[in-house]
N, CA, C and O atoms as a Tripos MOL2 file, in Angstrom:
@<TRIPOS>MOLECULE
protein
  288   287    72     0     0
PROTEIN
NO_CHARGES

@<TRIPOS>ATOM
      1 N          64.3290  118.4310  126.0710 N.3       1 MET1
      2 CA         62.6820  117.5660  125.5720 C.3       1 MET1
      3 C          62.1900  117.9570  126.1000 C.2       1 MET1
      4 O          62.4530  118.3720  127.2290 O.2       1 MET1
      5 N          60.9900  118.0150  125.3660 N.am      2 SER2
      6 CA         59.7570  118.8360  125.2130 C.3       2 SER2
      7 C          59.0960  118.5730  126.4230 C.2       2 SER2
      8 O          59.1970  117.5350  127.0770 O.2       2 SER2
      9 N          58.4450  119.5140  126.6810 N.am      3 ARG3
     10 CA         57.0950  119.4830  127.9490 C.3       3 ARG3
     11 C          56.5590  118.1010  127.2590 C.2       3 ARG3
     12 O          56.9580  116.9850  127.5920 O.2       3 ARG3
     13 N          55.5740  118.3650  126.2260 N.am      4 VAL4
     14 CA         54.8880  117.7570  125.3670 C.3       4 VAL4
     15 C          55.1750  116.3050  125.0970 C.2       4 VAL4
     16 O          54.4420  115.3990  125.4940 O.2       4 VAL4
     17 N          56.5530  116.0820  124.2300 N.am      5 LEU5
     18 CA         56.3610  114.7280  124.7090 C.3       5 LEU5
     19 C          57.1840  113.7940  126.3450 C.2       5 LEU5
     20 O          57.4950  112.6560  126.6960 O.2       5 LEU5
     21 N          57.2000  114.8820  126.7510 N.am      6 ILE6
     22 CA         57.3200  114.0480  128.2520 C.3       6 ILE6
     23 C          55.8730  113.7030  128.5210 C.2       6 ILE6
     24 O          55.4670  112.7180  129.1380 O.2       6 ILE6
     25 N          54.9210  114.9820  127.7790 N.am      7 ASP7
     26 CA         53.6950  113.7350  128.7920 C.3       7 ASP7
     27 C          52.9220  113.0240  128.1140 C.2       7 ASP7
     28 O          51.9780  112.4190  128.6220 O.2       7 ASP7
     29 N          53.2350  112.9900  126.7510 N.am      8 HIS8
     30 CA         52.8300  111.9100  126.1250 C.3       8 HIS8
     31 C          53.4830  110.6070  126.7860 C.2       8 HIS8
     32 O          52.7640  109.6930  127.1910 O.2       8 HIS8
     33 N          54.6310  110.5710  126.8590 N.am      9 ILE9
     34 CA         55.3270  109.5130  127.3000 C.3       9 ILE9
     35 C          54.6170  108.7750  128.4100 C.2       9 ILE9
     36 O          54.4360  107.5640  128.2780 O.2       9 ILE9
     37 N          54.1150  109.5310  129.7110 N.am     10 LEU10
     38 CA         53.4170  109.4720  130.6800 C.3      10 LEU10
     39 C          52.5960  108.8230  130.1610 C.2      10 LEU10
     40 O          52.6140  107.6050  130.3330 O.2      10 LEU10
     41 N          51.4040  109.5580  129.1870 N.am     11 GLU11
     42 CA         50.1850  108.3280  129.5300 C.3      11 GLU11
     43 C          49.9830  107.5010  129.0640 C.2      11 GLU11
     44 O          48.9270  106.8960  129.2460 O.2      11 GLU11
     45 N          51.2250  106.9770  127.9780 N.am     12 LEU12
     46 CA         51.8260  105.5950  127.8320 C.3      12 LEU12
     47 C          51.4610  104.2470  128.7180 C.2      12 LEU12
     48 O          51.8470  104.2500  129.8870 O.2      12 LEU12
     49 N          51.1090  103.6870  128.4790 N.am     13 PRO13
     50 CA         50.8810  102.3920  129.2230 C.3      13 PRO13
     51 C          52.2230  101.7650  130.2500 C.2      13 PRO13
     52 O          53.1390  102.5720  130.4100 O.2      13 PRO13
     53 N          52.3200  100.9290  130.6690 N.am     14 THR14
     54 CA         53.4210  101.2330  131.9300 C.3      14 THR14
     55 C          54.3370   99.5340  131.3230 C.2      14 THR14
     56 O          55.4720   99.2290  131.6900 O.2      14 THR14
     57 N          53.7920   99.0040  130.7270 N.am     15 SER15
     58 CA         54.6660   98.6660  130.1530 C.3      15 SER15
     59 C          55.4670   98.8940  128.7770 C.2      15 SER15
     60 O          56.3510   98.1430  128.3650 O.2      15 SER15
     61 N          55.0180  100.0340  128.1500 N.am     16 GLU16
     62 CA         55.3360  100.9920  127.0580 C.3      16 GLU16
     63 C          56.4990  101.1980  127.7780 C.2      16 GLU16
     64 O          57.6150  100.7000  127.6250 O.2      16 GLU16
     65 N          55.9090  102.3470  128.9340 N.am     17 ARG17
     66 CA         57.0080  103.3970  129.5530 C.3      17 ARG17
     67 C          58.2610  102.5520  129.7880 C.2      17 ARG17
     68 O          59.3130  103.0190  129.3510 O.2      17 ARG17
     69 N          58.2930  101.3910  130.4080 N.am     18 VAL18
     70 CA         59.0510  100.3070  131.1410 C.3      18 VAL18
     71 C          60.7860   99.8680  129.9060 C.2      18 VAL18
     72 O          62.0150   99.9380  129.9160 O.2      18 VAL18
     73 N          59.5360   99.4050  128.9910 N.am     19 ALA19
     74 CA         60.6830   99.3540  127.4430 C.3      19 ALA19
     75 C          61.4150  100.5450  126.9530 C.2      19 ALA19
     76 O          62.5080  100.4320  126.3980 O.2      19 ALA19
     77 N          60.6100  102.1150  127.2240 N.am     20 ILE20
     78 CA         61.6680  103.1460  126.5590 C.3      20 ILE20
     79 C          62.4250  103.7080  127.8820 C.2      20 ILE20
     80 O          63.1490  104.7030  127.8980 O.2      20 ILE20
     81 N          62.1290  102.9120  128.9330 N.am     21 VAL21
     82 CA         63.1770  103.2960  130.1060 C.3      21 VAL21
     83 C          64.3480  102.4400  129.9280 C.2      21 VAL21
     84 O          65.3930  103.0240  129.6400 O.2      21 VAL21
     85 N          64.3690  101.5090  130.0130 N.am     22 GLN22
     86 CA         64.7840  100.2000  129.5830 C.3      22 GLN22
     87 C          66.0610  100.8530  128.2230 C.2      22 GLN22
     88 O          67.1860  101.2230  128.5600 O.2      22 GLN22
     89 N          65.6960  100.8690  127.0910 N.am     23 GLU23
     90 CA         66.5150  101.6260  126.1450 C.3      23 GLU23
     91 C          67.2860  103.1830  126.3200 C.2      23 GLU23
     92 O          68.1680  103.5940  125.5670 O.2      23 GLU23
     93 N          66.7510  103.8920  127.4450 N.am     24 ILE24
     94 CA         67.6920  105.1370  127.4530 C.3      24 ILE24
     95 C          68.6450  104.2780  128.0690 C.2      24 ILE24
     96 O          69.7560  104.1730  127.5500 O.2      24 ILE24
     97 N          68.2610  103.4210  129.4820 N.am     25 TRP25
     98 CA         69.4710  102.5400  130.1980 C.3      25 TRP25
     99 C          70.4000  102.0190  129.5750 C.2      25 TRP25
    100 O          71.5700  102.2550  129.8760 O.2      25 TRP25
    101 N          69.9650  100.9870  128.3130 N.am     26 GLU26
    102 CA         70.9070  100.2300  127.4460 C.3      26 GLU26
    103 C          71.5830  101.4500  127.1240 C.2      26 GLU26
    104 O          72.7270  101.3820  127.5720 O.2      26 GLU26
    105 N          71.3370  102.7160  126.4430 N.am     27 SER27
    106 CA         72.2470  103.6010  125.4640 C.3      27 SER27
    107 C          73.5370  104.0240  126.5070 C.2      27 SER27
    108 O          74.7500  104.2260  126.4500 O.2      27 SER27
    109 N          72.5570  104.0180  127.3790 N.am     28 MET28
    110 CA         73.8230  104.8390  128.8450 C.3      28 MET28
    111 C          74.7360  103.6320  128.3780 C.2      28 MET28
    112 O          75.3400  103.4510  127.3200 O.2      28 MET28
    113 N          74.6190  102.7900  129.6500 N.am     29 VAL29
    114 CA         75.2680  101.4450  129.4490 C.3      29 VAL29
    115 C          76.1950  100.8080  128.0410 C.2      29 VAL29
    116 O          77.1460  100.0280  128.0830 O.2      29 VAL29
    117 N          75.6500  101.3390  127.0140 N.am     30 GLU30
    118 CA         76.7010  101.2780  125.9090 C.3      30 GLU30
    119 C          77.2580  102.4900  125.7600 C.2      30 GLU30
    120 O          77.8340  102.5910  124.6760 O.2      30 GLU30
    121 N          77.3340  103.9730  126.8040 N.am     31 HIS31
    122 CA         78.3510  104.8880  126.6930 C.3      31 HIS31
    123 C          78.7230  105.2150  127.8430 C.2      31 HIS31
    124 O          78.5780  106.3300  128.3440 O.2      31 HIS31
    125 N          79.2940  104.1470  128.4060 N.am     32 GLN32
    126 CA         79.5470  104.5840  129.9970 C.3      32 GLN32
    127 C          80.4820  105.9570  129.8380 C.2      32 GLN32
    128 O          79.9780  106.8950  130.4550 O.2      32 GLN32
    129 N          81.1530  106.1400  129.4680 N.am     33 GLU33
    130 CA         82.1300  107.1270  129.3380 C.3      33 GLU33
    131 C          81.6590  108.0570  129.1550 C.2      33 GLU33
    132 O          82.2970  108.8240  128.4330 O.2      33 GLU33
    133 N          80.7060  108.3950  129.5250 N.am     34 HIS34
    134 CA         79.6970  110.0170  129.4480 C.3      34 HIS34
    135 C          79.0410  110.1290  130.8880 C.2      34 HIS34
    136 O          78.6090  111.2230  131.2530 O.2      34 HIS34
    137 N          78.9550  108.9720  131.7450 N.am     35 VAL35
    138 CA         78.0270  108.7270  132.8340 C.3      35 VAL35
    139 C          78.9560  109.0030  133.6800 C.2      35 VAL35
    140 O          80.0450  108.4370  133.7830 O.2      35 VAL35
    141 N          78.2400  110.5240  134.7630 N.am     36 GLU36
    142 CA         79.0580  110.7950  135.0690 C.3      36 GLU36
    143 C          78.2140  110.3540  136.8820 C.2      36 GLU36
    144 O          76.9920  110.2100  136.8420 O.2      36 GLU36
    145 N          78.7860  110.2090  138.0380 N.am     37 ILE37
    146 CA         77.7530  109.7440  138.8730 C.3      37 ILE37
    147 C          78.6890  110.3710  140.2920 C.2      37 ILE37
    148 O          79.9130  110.4390  140.4080 O.2      37 ILE37
    149 N          77.5920  110.7870  141.2920 N.am     38 THR38
    150 CA         78.1360  111.5690  142.2080 C.3      38 THR38
    151 C          79.0380  110.0270  143.4510 C.2      38 THR38
    152 O          79.0480  108.7960  143.4230 O.2      38 THR38
    153 N          79.8070  111.4100  144.6060 N.am     39 ALA39
    154 CA         80.4590  110.3340  145.5300 C.3      39 ALA39
    155 C          79.6980  109.6760  146.6720 C.2      39 ALA39
    156 O          80.1900  108.8920  147.4840 O.2      39 ALA39
    157 N          78.4200  110.0980  146.6310 N.am     40 ALA40
    158 CA         77.3680  109.4050  147.0470 C.3      40 ALA40
    159 C          76.5170  108.0550  146.5070 C.2      40 ALA40
    160 O          76.1330  107.0730  147.1430 O.2      40 ALA40
    161 N          76.3840  108.3740  145.1630 N.am     41 GLN41
    162 CA         76.2830  107.1440  144.1930 C.3      41 GLN41
    163 C          76.5730  106.5160  144.5040 C.2      41 GLN41
    164 O          75.9880  105.8120  145.3280 O.2      41 GLN41
    165 N          78.2620  106.2370  143.8250 N.am     42 ARG42
    166 CA         79.3430  105.4580  144.0710 C.3      42 ARG42
    167 C          79.4870  104.6680  145.5820 C.2      42 ARG42
    168 O          79.5720  103.4540  145.7690 O.2      42 ARG42
    169 N          79.4850  105.6860  146.5210 N.am     43 ASP43
    170 CA         79.0020  105.0300  148.2450 C.3      43 ASP43
    171 C          78.1000  104.1630  147.9010 C.2      43 ASP43
    172 O          78.5820  103.0580  148.1500 O.2      43 ASP43
    173 N          76.7820  104.0210  147.3530 N.am     44 GLU44
    174 CA         75.5050  103.5880  147.3460 C.3      44 GLU44
    175 C          75.4980  102.2670  147.0190 C.2      44 GLU44
    176 O          74.8870  101.4140  147.6630 O.2      44 GLU44
    177 N          76.3400  102.0010  145.7660 N.am     45 LEU45
    178 CA         76.7990  101.0350  144.5370 C.3      45 LEU45
    179 C          77.6290  100.4780  145.6530 C.2      45 LEU45
    180 O          77.4470   99.4130  146.2420 O.2      45 LEU45
    181 N          78.5860  101.3830  145.8550 N.am     46 GLU46
    182 CA         80.0170  100.1610  146.7890 C.3      46 GLU46
    183 C          79.3710   99.1880  147.4190 C.2      46 GLU46
    184 O          79.6370   97.9930  147.2910 O.2      46 GLU46
    185 N          78.5210   99.6380  148.1050 N.am     47 ARG47
    186 CA         76.9510   99.7030  149.1300 C.3      47 ARG47
    187 C          76.8860   98.2100  148.8540 C.2      47 ARG47
    188 O          77.4830   97.1690  149.1240 O.2      47 ARG47
    189 N          76.0070   98.5900  148.2810 N.am     48 ARG48
    190 CA         75.3540   96.8340  147.5520 C.3      48 ARG48
    191 C          76.0860   95.9960  147.3620 C.2      48 ARG48
    192 O          75.9920   94.8620  147.8330 O.2      48 ARG48
    193 N          77.2400   96.5370  146.3910 N.am     49 TRP49
    194 CA         78.0630   95.5920  145.5570 C.3      49 TRP49
    195 C          78.2210   94.3660  147.3020 C.2      49 TRP49
    196 O          77.8750   93.1920  147.4320 O.2      49 TRP49
    197 N          78.6010   94.9290  147.9070 N.am     50 VAL50
    198 CA         79.0410   94.0710  150.0150 C.3      50 VAL50
    199 C          78.4970   93.8770  150.4170 C.2      50 VAL50
    200 O          78.7130   93.2670  151.4640 O.2      50 VAL50
    201 N          76.7910   94.2910  149.8790 N.am     51 ASP51
    202 CA         75.8960   93.4050  150.5530 C.3      51 ASP51
    203 C          75.6690   91.9190  149.3770 C.2      51 ASP51
    204 O          75.5840   90.7120  149.6040 O.2      51 ASP51
    205 N          75.6390   92.6030  148.3000 N.am     52 PHE52
    206 CA         75.4620   91.4850  147.1570 C.3      52 PHE52
    207 C          76.7180   90.2000  147.8550 C.2      52 PHE52
    208 O          76.4230   89.0930  148.3060 O.2      52 PHE52
    209 N          77.7970   90.6700  147.7690 N.am     53 GLN53
    210 CA         78.7680   89.4740  147.7720 C.3      53 GLN53
    211 C          78.2840   88.5690  149.1320 C.2      53 GLN53
    212 O          78.0880   87.3590  149.0130 O.2      53 GLN53
    213 N          78.0760   89.4020  150.6850 N.am     54 GLN54
    214 CA         77.6910   89.0470  151.6510 C.3      54 GLN54
    215 C          76.9240   87.9530  151.3920 C.2      54 GLN54
    216 O          77.2410   86.7990  151.6840 O.2      54 GLN54
    217 N          75.6550   88.3800  150.7050 N.am     55 THR55
    218 CA         73.7350   87.6230  150.6910 C.3      55 THR55
    219 C          73.8240   87.6450  148.8480 C.2      55 THR55
    220 O          73.2710   88.4470  148.0950 O.2      55 THR55
    221 N          74.5090   86.7440  148.5700 N.am     56 PRO56
    222 CA         74.0980   86.7420  147.4640 C.3      56 PRO56
    223 C          72.6650   86.4000  146.9660 C.2      56 PRO56
    224 O          72.0940   87.0920  146.1230 O.2      56 PRO56
    225 N          71.8530   84.7640  147.8070 N.am     57 ASP57
    226 CA         71.0620   84.4990  147.1770 C.3      57 ASP57
    227 C          69.6460   85.2350  147.5490 C.2      57 ASP57
    228 O          68.5210   84.7370  147.5770 O.2      57 ASP57
    229 N          70.0020   86.3990  147.7900 N.am     58 ASP58
    230 CA         68.4860   87.5610  148.5880 C.3      58 ASP58
    231 C          68.1940   88.2260  147.4030 C.2      58 ASP58
    232 O          67.0590   88.5490  147.0540 O.2      58 ASP58
    233 N          69.3550   88.4580  146.7020 N.am     59 GLY59
    234 CA         68.9190   89.1850  145.3180 C.3      59 GLY59
    235 C          68.4260   88.9450  144.3160 C.2      59 GLY59
    236 O          68.1730   87.7410  144.2760 O.2      59 GLY59
    237 N          68.0370   89.6210  143.1430 N.am     60 GLU60
    238 CA         67.2000   88.7350  142.1010 C.3      60 GLU60
    239 C          68.0980   88.8180  141.3250 C.2      60 GLU60
    240 O          69.2450   88.9030  141.7630 O.2      60 GLU60
    241 N          67.8560   88.8180  139.9750 N.am     61 SER61
    242 CA         68.5010   88.6160  138.6240 C.3      61 SER61
    243 C          67.5870   89.9460  137.4430 C.2      61 SER61
    244 O          66.4450   90.3820  137.2960 O.2      61 SER61
    245 N          68.9900   90.1510  136.8210 N.am     62 TRP62
    246 CA         68.1520   91.3420  136.6910 C.3      62 TRP62
    247 C          67.4300   91.1470  135.1230 C.2      62 TRP62
    248 O          66.8540   92.0690  134.5440 O.2      62 TRP62
    249 N          67.5830   89.7690  134.5740 N.am     63 SER63
    250 CA         66.6520   89.3270  134.1480 C.3      63 SER63
    251 C          65.0680   88.5750  134.3210 C.2      63 SER63
    252 O          64.3000   88.2060  133.4330 O.2      63 SER63
    253 N          64.9220   88.5120  135.7940 N.am     64 ASP64
    254 CA         64.0800   88.2000  136.1070 C.3      64 ASP64
    255 C          63.4580   89.7040  137.0890 C.2      64 ASP64
    256 O          62.4590   89.3690  137.7250 O.2      64 ASP64
    257 N          63.7810   90.9900  137.2860 N.am     65 VAL65
    258 CA         63.5580   91.9120  137.1500 C.3      65 VAL65
    259 C          63.3250   92.6910  136.5570 C.2      65 VAL65
    260 O          62.8530   93.6750  137.1260 O.2      65 VAL65
    261 N          63.5430   92.7470  134.7670 N.am     66 LYS66
    262 CA         63.4150   93.3710  133.3780 C.3      66 LYS66
    263 C          61.8160   92.0890  133.7110 C.2      66 LYS66
    264 O          60.8050   92.5290  134.2580 O.2      66 LYS66
    265 N          61.8740   91.2260  133.4560 N.am     67 LYS67
    266 CA         60.2160   90.5200  133.5520 C.3      67 LYS67
    267 C          59.0230   90.4110  134.6570 C.2      67 LYS67
    268 O          57.9990   89.7550  134.8460 O.2      67 LYS67
    269 N          59.5650   91.1600  135.1000 N.am     68 SER68
    270 CA         58.1300   91.2560  136.7910 C.3      68 SER68
    271 C          58.4520   92.6450  136.5980 C.2      68 SER68
    272 O          59.0260   92.8940  137.6580 O.2      68 SER68
    273 N          58.4540   94.3010  135.5590 N.am     69 LEU69
    274 CA         58.6640   95.0470  135.5920 C.3      69 LEU69
    275 C          57.7610   94.8170  133.9760 C.2      69 LEU69
    276 O          56.7360   95.4700  133.7820 O.2      69 LEU69
    277 N          58.3110   93.7880  132.8600 N.am     70 ARG70
    278 CA         56.7600   93.9620  132.5940 C.3      70 ARG70
    279 C          55.8440   93.0610  132.4440 C.2      70 ARG70
    280 O          55.2460   92.8060  131.3980 O.2      70 ARG70
    281 N          55.7190   92.5860  133.4180 N.am     71 ASP71
    282 CA         54.2750   91.7900  133.6240 C.3      71 ASP71
    283 C          53.4690   92.2960  134.4730 C.2      71 ASP71
    284 O          52.4860   91.7070  134.9230 O.2      71 ASP71
    285 N          53.9890   93.9690  134.8970 N.am     72 GLU72
    286 CA         52.8190   94.5520  135.6900 C.3      72 GLU72
    287 C          51.5080   95.2150  134.8740 C.2      72 GLU72
    288 O          50.5610   95.6860  135.5050 O.2      72 GLU72
@<TRIPOS>BOND
     1     1     2 1
     2     2     3 1
     3     3     4 2
     4     3     5 am
     5     5     6 1
     6     6     7 1
     7     7     8 2
     8     7     9 am
     9     9    10 1
    10    10    11 1
    11    11    12 2
    12    11    13 am
    13    13    14 1
    14    14    15 1
    15    15    16 2
    16    15    17 am
    17    17    18 1
    18    18    19 1
    19    19    20 2
    20    19    21 am
    21    21    22 1
    22    22    23 1
    23    23    24 2
    24    23    25 am
    25    25    26 1
    26    26    27 1
    27    27    28 2
    28    27    29 am
    29    29    30 1
    30    30    31 1
    31    31    32 2
    32    31    33 am
    33    33    34 1
    34    34    35 1
    35    35    36 2
    36    35    37 am
    37    37    38 1
    38    38    39 1
    39    39    40 2
    40    39    41 am
    41    41    42 1
    42    42    43 1
    43    43    44 2
    44    43    45 am
    45    45    46 1
    46    46    47 1
    47    47    48 2
    48    47    49 am
    49    49    50 1
    50    50    51 1
    51    51    52 2
    52    51    53 am
    53    53    54 1
    54    54    55 1
    55    55    56 2
    56    55    57 am
    57    57    58 1
    58    58    59 1
    59    59    60 2
    60    59    61 am
    61    61    62 1
    62    62    63 1
    63    63    64 2
    64    63    65 am
    65    65    66 1
    66    66    67 1
    67    67    68 2
    68    67    69 am
    69    69    70 1
    70    70    71 1
    71    71    72 2
    72    71    73 am
    73    73    74 1
    74    74    75 1
    75    75    76 2
    76    75    77 am
    77    77    78 1
    78    78    79 1
    79    79    80 2
    80    79    81 am
    81    81    82 1
    82    82    83 1
    83    83    84 2
    84    83    85 am
    85    85    86 1
    86    86    87 1
    87    87    88 2
    88    87    89 am
    89    89    90 1
    90    90    91 1
    91    91    92 2
    92    91    93 am
    93    93    94 1
    94    94    95 1
    95    95    96 2
    96    95    97 am
    97    97    98 1
    98    98    99 1
    99    99   100 2
   100    99   101 am
   101   101   102 1
   102   102   103 1
   103   103   104 2
   104   103   105 am
   105   105   106 1
   106   106   107 1
   107   107   108 2
   108   107   109 am
   109   109   110 1
   110   110   111 1
   111   111   112 2
   112   111   113 am
   113   113   114 1
   114   114   115 1
   115   115   116 2
   116   115   117 am
   117   117   118 1
   118   118   119 1
   119   119   120 2
   120   119   121 am
   121   121   122 1
   122   122   123 1
   123   123   124 2
   124   123   125 am
   125   125   126 1
   126   126   127 1
   127   127   128 2
   128   127   129 am
   129   129   130 1
   130   130   131 1
   131   131   132 2
   132   131   133 am
   133   133   134 1
   134   134   135 1
   135   135   136 2
   136   135   137 am
   137   137   138 1
   138   138   139 1
   139   139   140 2
   140   139   141 am
   141   141   142 1
   142   142   143 1
   143   143   144 2
   144   143   145 am
   145   145   146 1
   146   146   147 1
   147   147   148 2
   148   147   149 am
   149   149   150 1
   150   150   151 1
   151   151   152 2
   152   151   153 am
   153   153   154 1
   154   154   155 1
   155   155   156 2
   156   155   157 am
   157   157   158 1
   158   158   159 1
   159   159   160 2
   160   159   161 am
   161   161   162 1
   162   162   163 1
   163   163   164 2
   164   163   165 am
   165   165   166 1
   166   166   167 1
   167   167   168 2
   168   167   169 am
   169   169   170 1
   170   170   171 1
   171   171   172 2
   172   171   173 am
   173   173   174 1
   174   174   175 1
   175   175   176 2
   176   175   177 am
   177   177   178 1
   178   178   179 1
   179   179   180 2
   180   179   181 am
   181   181   182 1
   182   182   183 1
   183   183   184 2
   184   183   185 am
   185   185   186 1
   186   186   187 1
   187   187   188 2
   188   187   189 am
   189   189   190 1
   190   190   191 1
   191   191   192 2
   192   191   193 am
   193   193   194 1
   194   194   195 1
   195   195   196 2
   196   195   197 am
   197   197   198 1
   198   198   199 1
   199   199   200 2
   200   199   201 am
   201   201   202 1
   202   202   203 1
   203   203   204 2
   204   203   205 am
   205   205   206 1
   206   206   207 1
   207   207   208 2
   208   207   209 am
   209   209   210 1
   210   210   211 1
   211   211   212 2
   212   211   213 am
   213   213   214 1
   214   214   215 1
   215   215   216 2
   216   215   217 am
   217   217   218 1
   218   218   219 1
   219   219   220 2
   220   219   221 am
   221   221   222 1
   222   222   223 1
   223   223   224 2
   224   223   225 am
   225   225   226 1
   226   226   227 1
   227   227   228 2
   228   227   229 am
   229   229   230 1
   230   230   231 1
   231   231   232 2
   232   231   233 am
   233   233   234 1
   234   234   235 1
   235   235   236 2
   236   235   237 am
   237   237   238 1
   238   238   239 1
   239   239   240 2
   240   239   241 am
   241   241   242 1
   242   242   243 1
   243   243   244 2
   244   243   245 am
   245   245   246 1
   246   246   247 1
   247   247   248 2
   248   247   249 am
   249   249   250 1
   250   250   251 1
   251   251   252 2
   252   251   253 am
   253   253   254 1
   254   254   255 1
   255   255   256 2
   256   255   257 am
   257   257   258 1
   258   258   259 1
   259   259   260 2
   260   259   261 am
   261   261   262 1
   262   262   263 1
   263   263   264 2
   264   263   265 am
   265   265   266 1
   266   266   267 1
   267   267   268 2
   268   267   269 am
   269   269   270 1
   270   270   271 1
   271   271   272 2
   272   271   273 am
   273   273   274 1
   274   274   275 1
   275   275   276 2
   276   275   277 am
   277   277   278 1
   278   278   279 1
   279   279   280 2
   280   279   281 am
   281   281   282 1
   282   282   283 1
   283   283   284 2
   284   283   285 am
   285   285   286 1
   286   286   287 1
   287   287   288 2
@<TRIPOS>SUBSTRUCTURE
     1 MET1         2 RESIDUE 1 A MET
     2 SER2         6 RESIDUE 1 A SER
     3 ARG3        10 RESIDUE 1 A ARG
     4 VAL4        14 RESIDUE 1 A VAL
     5 LEU5        18 RESIDUE 1 A LEU
     6 ILE6        22 RESIDUE 1 A ILE
     7 ASP7        26 RESIDUE 1 A ASP
     8 HIS8        30 RESIDUE 1 A HIS
     9 ILE9        34 RESIDUE 1 A ILE
    10 LEU10       38 RESIDUE 1 A LEU
    11 GLU11       42 RESIDUE 1 A GLU
    12 LEU12       46 RESIDUE 1 A LEU
    13 PRO13       50 RESIDUE 1 A PRO
    14 THR14       54 RESIDUE 1 A THR
    15 SER15       58 RESIDUE 1 A SER
    16 GLU16       62 RESIDUE 1 A GLU
    17 ARG17       66 RESIDUE 1 A ARG
    18 VAL18       70 RESIDUE 1 A VAL
    19 ALA19       74 RESIDUE 1 A ALA
    20 ILE20       78 RESIDUE 1 A ILE
    21 VAL21       82 RESIDUE 1 A VAL
    22 GLN22       86 RESIDUE 1 A GLN
    23 GLU23       90 RESIDUE 1 A GLU
    24 ILE24       94 RESIDUE 1 A ILE
    25 TRP25       98 RESIDUE 1 A TRP
    26 GLU26      102 RESIDUE 1 A GLU
    27 SER27      106 RESIDUE 1 A SER
    28 MET28      110 RESIDUE 1 A MET
    29 VAL29      114 RESIDUE 1 A VAL
    30 GLU30      118 RESIDUE 1 A GLU
    31 HIS31      122 RESIDUE 1 A HIS
    32 GLN32      126 RESIDUE 1 A GLN
    33 GLU33      130 RESIDUE 1 A GLU
    34 HIS34      134 RESIDUE 1 A HIS
    35 VAL35      138 RESIDUE 1 A VAL
    36 GLU36      142 RESIDUE 1 A GLU
    37 ILE37      146 RESIDUE 1 A ILE
    38 THR38      150 RESIDUE 1 A THR
    39 ALA39      154 RESIDUE 1 A ALA
    40 ALA40      158 RESIDUE 1 A ALA
    41 GLN41      162 RESIDUE 1 A GLN
    42 ARG42      166 RESIDUE 1 A ARG
    43 ASP43      170 RESIDUE 1 A ASP
    44 GLU44      174 RESIDUE 1 A GLU
    45 LEU45      178 RESIDUE 1 A LEU
    46 GLU46      182 RESIDUE 1 A GLU
    47 ARG47      186 RESIDUE 1 A ARG
    48 ARG48      190 RESIDUE 1 A ARG
    49 TRP49      194 RESIDUE 1 A TRP
    50 VAL50      198 RESIDUE 1 A VAL
    51 ASP51      202 RESIDUE 1 A ASP
    52 PHE52      206 RESIDUE 1 A PHE
    53 GLN53      210 RESIDUE 1 A GLN
    54 GLN54      214 RESIDUE 1 A GLN
    55 THR55      218 RESIDUE 1 A THR
    56 PRO56      222 RESIDUE 1 A PRO
    57 ASP57      226 RESIDUE 1 A ASP
    58 ASP58      230 RESIDUE 1 A ASP
    59 GLY59      234 RESIDUE 1 A GLY
    60 GLU60      238 RESIDUE 1 A GLU
    61 SER61      242 RESIDUE 1 A SER
    62 TRP62      246 RESIDUE 1 A TRP
    63 SER63      250 RESIDUE 1 A SER
    64 ASP64      254 RESIDUE 1 A ASP
    65 VAL65      258 RESIDUE 1 A VAL
    66 LYS66      262 RESIDUE 1 A LYS
    67 LYS67      266 RESIDUE 1 A LYS
    68 SER68      270 RESIDUE 1 A SER
    69 LEU69      274 RESIDUE 1 A LEU
    70 ARG70      278 RESIDUE 1 A ARG
    71 ASP71      282 RESIDUE 1 A ASP
    72 GLU72      286 RESIDUE 1 A GLU
């Protein structure tokens, strides 16, 4: 990716950058077979999943997280 393109993206308002990140993330979810994670990342995800199962009320829904990011 061109440095010029990245510099241009970084000049966008936060809400537009968040929208771009969300589009990128969702495209990765659609093609999960191409996403590789390290053992450390897998361990962290597992730790967070276990923590969530023990205290589910301490978390936030994904829709609430997205809304809070858009409202910044």
